[in-house]
C-alpha positions in Angstrom: 5.2 26.4 -23.4 1.5 25.4 -23.3 -1.0 26.6 -25.8 -4.6 27.7 -25.0 -8.0 26.2 -25.7 -11.4 27.8 -26.0 -13.3 28.1 -22.7 -16.6 26.3 -22.2 -18.9 26.7 -19.1 -19.2 23.6 -16.9 -22.7 23.7 -15.5 -21.8 21.5 -12.6 -19.6 24.3 -11.2 -22.7 26.3 -10.4 -24.8 23.6 -8.7 -24.1 24.4 -5.1 -23.7 28.2 -5.3 -24.9 30.2 -2.3 -27.1 33.2 -2.9 -26.2 36.5 -1.2 -28.7 39.4 -1.0 -27.4 42.6 -2.5 -27.8 46.0 -0.9 -29.0 49.0 -3.0 -26.9 52.1 -2.3 -24.9 54.9 -4.0 -21.2 54.7 -4.6 -20.6 57.3 -1.9 -22.7 55.3 0.6 -20.7 52.2 -0.4 -17.4 53.8 0.5 -18.8 54.6 4.0 -20.2 51.0 4.3 -16.8 49.5 3.3 -15.0 51.4 6.1 -16.8 49.1 8.5 -17.4 49.5 12.2 -15.7 48.4 15.4 -15.6 44.9 14.1 -13.4 45.9 11.1 -13.7 46.7 7.4 -16.5 45.2 5.4 -15.7 43.5 2.1 -17.8 43.7 -1.0 -18.1 45.1 -4.5 -20.3 47.9 -5.8 -21.9 47.2 -9.2 -24.8 49.0 -10.9 -26.0 50.7 -7.8 -25.8 47.7 -5.5 -23.3 46.3 -3.0 -22.5 42.6 -3.3 -21.3 41.6 0.2 -18.6 38.9 0.4 -19.0 35.8 2.6 -16.3 34.7 4.9 -13.6 32.8 3.0 -12.4 29.3 3.9 -8.9 28.7 5.5 -7.8 27.0 2.3 -9.0 29.9 0.1 -6.9 32.2 2.3 -3.8 29.9 2.2 -4.0 29.7 -1.6 -3.9 33.5 -1.8 -1.1 33.8 0.6 1.0 31.3 -1.4 0.3 33.1 -4.7 1.2 36.4 -3.1 4.5 35.0 -1.9 5.3 33.4 -5.3 4.5 36.5 -7.3 6.2 38.7 -4.8 9.5 36.8 -5.2 9.1 37.1 -9.0 8.6 40.8 -8.8 11.6 41.2 -6.5 13.8 39.6 -9.1 12.2 40.7 -12.4 10.3 43.9 -11.4 9.3 46.6 -11.6 5.8 45.7 -10.4 3.5 45.4 -7.4 0.8 43.2 -6.1 -2.4 44.8 -4.8 -4.7 43.0 -2.4 -8.4 43.0 -1.5 -8.5 46.6 -0.2 -7.9 48.1 -3.6 -10.7 48.8 -6.1 -10.2 48.1 -9.8 -12.5 49.7 -12.4 -13.7 47.3 -15.1 -16.5 49.4 -16.6 -18.7 52.4 -15.6 -20.8 51.8 -12.5 -18.4 49.1 -11.3 -16.0 49.0 -8.3 -14.6 45.5 -8.3 -12.3 44.2 -5.5 -10.2 41.3 -6.9 -8.6 39.0 -4.4 -5.3 40.1 -6.0 -4.0 41.9 -9.1 -0.6 42.6 -10.5 0.5 45.8 -12.1 3.8 46.0 -14.0 5.9 49.0 -15.2 4.0 52.1 -16.4 0.7 50.9 -15.0 1.9 51.7 -11.5 1.2 55.4 -12.2 -2.5 54.7 -12.8 -3.8 54.9 -9.2 -6.3 57.4 -7.7 -6.0 56.9 -4.0 -7.2 53.2 -3.5 -8.7 52.9 -7.0 -7.0 51.5 -10.1 -8.5 52.5 -13.4 -6.0 51.2 -16.0 -5.4 47.7 -17.2 -3.9 45.2 -14.7 -1.4 42.7 -16.1 -2.8 39.7 -14.0 -6.0 39.4 -12.0 -6.3 36.6 -9.4 -9.6 35.4 -8.0 -10.5 32.4 -5.8 -14.0 31.2 -5.8 -16.2 31.4 -2.7 -19.5 29.5 -2.2 -21.4 32.6 -3.2 -19.2 33.8 -6.1 -19.2 31.1 -8.8 -21.4 33.1 -11.2 -19.6 36.3 -10.3 -16.1 34.9 -11.0 -16.8 32.5 -13.9 -19.3 34.7 -15.8 -19.6 38.4 -14.7 -16.0 39.1 -14.0 -14.8 36.8 -16.8 -16.8 39.0 -19.2 -15.6 42.3 -17.7 -12.0 41.3 -17.7 -12.1 40.2 -21.3 -13.8 43.6 -22.2 -11.1 45.4 -20.2 -8.5 43.4 -22.1 -6.7 42.2 -19.0 -4.0 39.8 -20.4 -4.4 37.1 -17.8 -7.1 36.0 -15.3 -6.1 33.3 -12.8 -9.1 31.6 -11.3 -8.9 29.1 -8.5 -11.7 27.0 -7.1 -10.8 25.7 -3.6 -14.2 24.1 -2.9 -14.0 20.5 -1.8 -14.5 18.2 -4.8 -14.1 21.0 -7.3 -10.5 22.0 -6.8 -8.9 23.3 -10.0 -7.0 26.2 -11.6 -7.9 28.0 -14.8 -5.4 30.4 -16.3 -7.3 32.4 -18.9 -5.1 34.2 -21.4 -6.2 36.9 -23.9 -5.8 35.6 -27.4 -5.4 37.5 -30.7 -9.2 37.6 -31.2 -9.6 39.4 -27.9 -11.2 36.4 -26.1 -10.0 34.3 -23.2 -8.5 30.9 -23.9 -7.7 28.5 -21.1 -4.0 27.7 -20.8 -3.3 24.0 -21.6 -0.9 22.2 -19.3 2.5 21.1 -20.7 3.8 17.5 -20.8 4.7 17.8 -17.1 1.3 19.1 -16.1 2.4 22.7 -15.6 0.5 25.8 -16.7 2.6 28.7 -17.7 2.0 32.5 -17.3 2.6 34.7 -20.3 2.2 37.9 -18.4 4.8 36.8 -15.9 7.4 35.0 -18.0 9.0 32.1 -16.2 6.2 31.6 -13.7 4.3 28.4 -13.9 1.9 26.6 -11.6 1.3 22.9 -11.0 -2.4 22.2 -10.5 -1.5 19.3 -8.2 -0.1 21.8 -5.6 -3.6 23.2 -5.1 -5.3 19.8 -4.8 -2.9 18.6 -2.2 -3.5 19.1 1.5 -1.6 20.8 3.0 -0.5 23.2 0.3 3.2 23.4 -0.5 5.1 26.3 0.9 7.1 29.0 -0.8 10.4 27.1 -0.6 9.0 24.0 -2.4 7.3 26.0 -5.1 10.2 28.4 -5.6 12.7 25.5 -5.9 10.5 23.7 -8.3 10.3 26.8 -10.6 14.1 27.0 -10.3 14.4 23.4 -11.5 15.5 22.0 -8.2 13.9 18.9 -6.8 13.0 19.2 -3.1 13.2 16.0 -1.1 13.1 15.4 2.7 15.5 12.7 3.9 13.4 10.6 6.3 16.6 9.3 8.0 17.9 12.8 8.8 
């Protein structure tokens, strides 16, 4: 399996970040705000007395999350116990913080650590995909909080045109995140979900591969379409 390497910031990742105005409010007011109105639920995070509203995600951003949800879901069906939690669930990373990851995975005993829609223990894997407004939030603020929380793995996807890449951050013995290094076949392997690996090329291609293609690849089966059939 692949090793890890130290993480270093790439300043070019932050060049085109969009700024979003935060909204000062109490946590109780945030819960009411998040319930939304006739147009649906509002998405955002409450941090240090302010709400950070989320911008609308791109179709590719959404498709990446759907594919990962399916791949991890199949894994948990086979290897469980475990569960995937989506964007409607809060995850506590520190006091005065109510994060809403795109997705997080909880295995075994951690499933008992929920208070309504809020998770206060340590998730096994957190998955985030970058939006135009969230580069600093995902690559710096959350990165720092997830390390401090000692979350074993942080999967970070950047679907923005011209910047498409995957970073699998894994907690090392020193309590810091290292970036998983691809193996000789270009795959990056999860430690928290043994047997799961991702090919970065999948997420650079358009369109994305489906669950059948990715699942068969992980099972060691080559998928080919016969053009004469």
